[in-house]
N, C-alpha and C positions, 0 to 999 in steps of 0.2 A: 784626689786624696793629698795634704801634704803635714810637715810632721813639726808638730810643736817642740820648742826645747823648754822642759820646764825646771826646775831646781831640785827636781823629785827625777826625773829620765825625759826623755822625749814621750809622745804621745801621737798616734797617727789618727789624721780627723780630717772628715768628710762633711759637707752638706747633705741636705736629706730632703727631694727624694735626689742622688747622685747623676749628674748629670756632664759625661765626659767633653761637651761643649760648655758648661760654665768656667770659665775661670776663676771666679770669688774663691777665696779662703772662708776655710772654719772658723778662723780665727783675726784677731787683728791686736794691734801696738798696745792695747786698753787690758785687754786679756797677759798680756804678757808684762805690762808693767805691774799689773794685782800678784801674779804669781811671784813674780821675783821679789814684791813688798813682803808678802810673806813669809818668805823664807830668809829676807835679811831684816824683818824689824824685831822689837822687843818683844813682841808676843811669841810664844814659845807655844810647840806643838803640845802641849799640857794645857796650855791656856785656851787653845782652838779643837781642844776635844770635847766640847762641849753639845749642844745642839748649835750647826753648823746648817744657815740656809740661805742659799745661793738664790738670787732673786735675776728674771728675765736674761740667763745663761743663752746667747742665740744660738747654738751648734752645737752644744755641751761642753765645751773647751775650757772653763772653769770646774764643771762639775767635774766629769774624766780626771782631769788633772790633780785632783781634790782627793777624789775615791779608794778609802786603802791607806792613803799617805800620811796627811793630817790629823784626818781623821778615821778613827776607827768603826766609827759606829756609823759614818758614809753620809753625805751632806743630803739636803732635802733641797732639792730644787724648785723653783716656783714659777710656770710660765704661762703667758697666754697663749701660748704658739704649740699644736702641734706636732707642726714640720718640727721644733726645733726638741721637743720630746721624744720623737722618733731619733733623730740626730743622734740625740743624748744616749741611748738605747744602743743604736747602732755602734756607734761611739765607742761603749763601753767592752761592747763585743767585741770589735776592733781589736781593744786592747786588752785581751782576754782576764777582762773586770767581770764580775758577776753581776747582773744588771739590779740582783736582789739588794744590792749595797749600798744603792740609790732610793730613795723616797720622791718621785715625781708627781707633783700636787700642779693642777689649774691657777689661773687668775682666779676662779671663779669659788675654789675652795677654802676651807677654813684654814688659816697659816697656822703653826706649829704654837700651840700656848706661852712657851721659854724659848726665846734665840738668846745664844750666847754670843755666835758671831752672825752678822749680816753684812754679804758681799751682792753690794746691788749694781749691775750691769747699767746705767745711764740710758732708758730708752727714748728715742729720737721724739717721745709725745710726751710733754709736760703733762697731759693731764693723766697720763696711766702712770708715770711716777706718782702723783697727785696721790690717787687712789691706791697704789700700791704702799705706797707708807703709811697712810690711815689707817690699812689693812692691818697691816705689819707691829703698829706700834703698840698695841695691849700684849704683846710678844716680848718687848725689850724694856730692859731694865738699867742700871745706873753703871751695869760693868760689862754688860754687851760691845762687843767689838763693832763699830759700822763702817763700813767701807764702801763710797762709791768709785765705779770705774766708768770712763769713756773716754770719746774720741774729744778734742778741743773743742772742735764743732759744734757739740752735743751739752758741752757744760755750760752754762749762761749764770748770770747773778739769779735769774729767777728760779736756775734748778738750786742752787745753795738756800736760797729762802724759802725753800719746800722744806728742806731738811730740817733748817732751824727752826723753822715753826713747829712740824709737824713729829720733829725727832729730839733736839737740841741742838748746841752751840757746834757752826761747820768751819771749818777750813779746808785750801788745796794745796795739792804739790806742786812742784815745779811741773811744766810740760817736759813730757819725755817722747820723742817721735810724735809727735803732735796727740799724744794722748796724756789724760788726767788723773790724778786721784782725788777723792773728796772723804775726806775725816769728818766724823761725827761724834762729837761724845752725846751720848743721852742724857736726858733733863727730868728727872721722874717727875716733876713739877709742872711740866709742861699742859696745858688743858686745851688742844686744837679743836678749833670749830670740826664740825661734821665735813665728812668727806661729799663733796656736791653730788656724787657719782651715786647712781645711771643719772643721765640729764635727759630731758624730757622737752619737746617741741614742736609747733604745728607748724607743718609745711608750708609752702607758697598755694596762692592760687591759681597758679597756670599750670598744676603739672597732672593733669586728669584728673581721674579716678579718685588719688588719693589726695587732692589738694584741702589744704586745709584738717586734714587730719595728723596724729600727734605720735610721734615716733618717741623710741624708747633709744636711748644710746649707752652703751656702759663705756668709759673709759679704755681709751686706746684704739679705738676703730678710728677707721679714717672718715676724716672729718666729724669727728664726734660733736661739734659744738652746731652743725651746718647741715644741709643740703649741700654734696659738694655739684660743681658744673655739671660734672658729666653725668650724673644720676639724673640731675635735671632734665637736660637734655634728651637721654634716654626714656624717660619716664612719659615726653610729650610724643614720643615715635614710638611707641611699645605695637608688636603686633596684635591685630585685633581676632581674637578666636574667641570659638562656644563650643562646649562640646566635653564629653569626659574624656581629657588627658591627662599623661601625665608630663608636669616643667618641673623644670631645674632650675633654683635661682644659686648660679655658679657666683662664690665669691662676695655671699648676702649682704655682708657686713651690718647695717640694720635691719635688713629685711624688707625694705619700702618697695622692693619693686616686683619679689614675688607676691607680698600683701596687696599691690596695687592687679595684679593677675588673679589672685584670689577673688577681688572684689568685681573685677569686671569678667570672671569666668566663674562662679559658682563650682560649678563641675568638674572643673579642676582639681587635681593633686599639687600640691606645690609643696617641692623638697627646697631647704633651703642650707647650702653646705659653706662652709667655711672652716680655714683652718687657722682660727681664731675664737677661743673660748667664749670670749668676750661678744664676739660678732654675733656668737648662735644664737646665745642668752640673749641682746637685745634684738635680732631679730624674731625670737621667740615671744617677748614684750609688745613688740610691733604688730607681731600677727594675731595675736591674743587680745589684743585690745580696738583690732579697726576691723577683723575682718568676719564674713557671718557664720553663727554659733555653727553650722553645721560643715562650714567649709574644712577639707583635708589637708594635712600640711605633715609631713617628717622636717625636723631638725638634727643638723647631722655636723659634727667636725671631723675633720679627716684630711687627709691627701686630696685636694681635689675632688676627682670621680672613681676614685679608686675603690669605695665601698659599694657603688651601683653593680650591680648587674649587665653585659654586653644587649644591645638594643632594648632597654628597657624606658630611654624617653622621647615623650616627641618635640621637648621643645626645650633649648636650653641658650638661659639668660643672662649675659657675665657683661659687667665692666671690671677689666682683668689690669690687677697691679702691674705697677712698670719701676718699682723700686723694689729693692730688696734689703732692709733699711735703709744707707744712704746709696746705697751701688743702684746705680741703672739699668738692668739685665732684661732681656725678653723670654728668661728660662722660666718663669710660672706662665706665662701667656703660652708658651710654648706644649707646655704642660698639659693647663688647659684646655686647650683647641683638641690636642691628640686624645686625651680623655675626653671630651665632649662627641668626638667621631666615633668612640668606641660605642657608646651607651645610646646614642641616637636610635631610633629604628630606621630602617629606609624611609626615606621622606622627611625625613625629623631635620629639623631644621637647628640652626645654632645664629644667635641674635650678639653682636658685641655690639661695645660703644668702646671707643679710645679716640686716643687724640689723633689727628691728622697725621702727624709727622711719624709716627708709630709703622705705619705700612702695615698693618696686621692684612690689608687684600691680598698683598703678597704671599704671605704663608696661607693664608686659607684658603687659597686658587691652588695653592701647591695640594694641599692637604685634603682639600674635597670636591676638587676639580671646577669647583665654581664660588663665584663670591659678586652680591648685587650689593651696591650702594643703597639703603633704603632713607636714608637723609642728610645733612650735613650740613655745616656752616665754617665761618672759618676756622674753628680752634677744634672744631669735635666731628666723626663720622659714626653714622650707625652700620653696619655693617649684616648680611645674611648671609648664609652657605648650608647647602639641603644637602642631604646625604643620600647621594643616588644610590 
């Protein structure tokens, strides 16, 4: 947990789920820069007391800092991250703020019809920013205050062009502690072209049962415009199993792995899990287009496997992320592996694909007491751990 010093007082913040071994903070210099600008700028509290929308607030730092301070009605937070939303709720309670003071929307929900102040944490994914701005633009009017914030490494010429093309003329601040602000003046006369998202493409011909199938990708999911090489390697080496069983596609992304299972074993029930609302929406669309009509599936947005009962799954398949925004960490993988061991029945299997250098085999052996290499190449390895 860390204390963020804001112009309106200190707030205590933590990521979600809390992990004492994870040293990463729940805020960064861009959050500080934006909050300080709001306090020092010519925009008065009265001008900031209309409909305030905070987009992409990673762990709730902006939402918690503003709740009950600048905006008596409370800000609206829009996020594609379930974990980000849960962090916001936990941080509101941690600071004695009623969670009902904030309205939480997912990236798939309809944005407010009118937006008077729009604060955007610039995401790593340019596609996600494009989709967000297209969805928010109808609620922006000529008087809307639009400010983006991000680290210098996240803000490029292409970032500014998106704001200019969809919202209006744009300029940037000086960099402070490697953070930068974006100021955008809405232009009601703009008529931006339709959003290209979701994107659909055909899979290559060398990925097993799903070869040539069409997948759907909403903006913001990992490798939304192509099949990532890790998943491509995984699809070539999935376990061959038959019969009724419960399979979990953990961190499902666009759902191509779980869909491959459903095609290869029509008797399986596949649960698609991800903390991204857009990922689960993508997985559902991919499954519905490609799976047999009588195939059985569940689609869940949540914190890894926390919503599944103990010993309820026969097989868990995962390509764990090893980045949290721009930070490299194995915290997510640790959480996923521990959850997999809990939900697997005795004899159940966890299959994982990952970069060789991540050393997942060490952690799996410690957790499961066993780990077997099922396939490998110079970059990737597929590992199998069995719950004894």
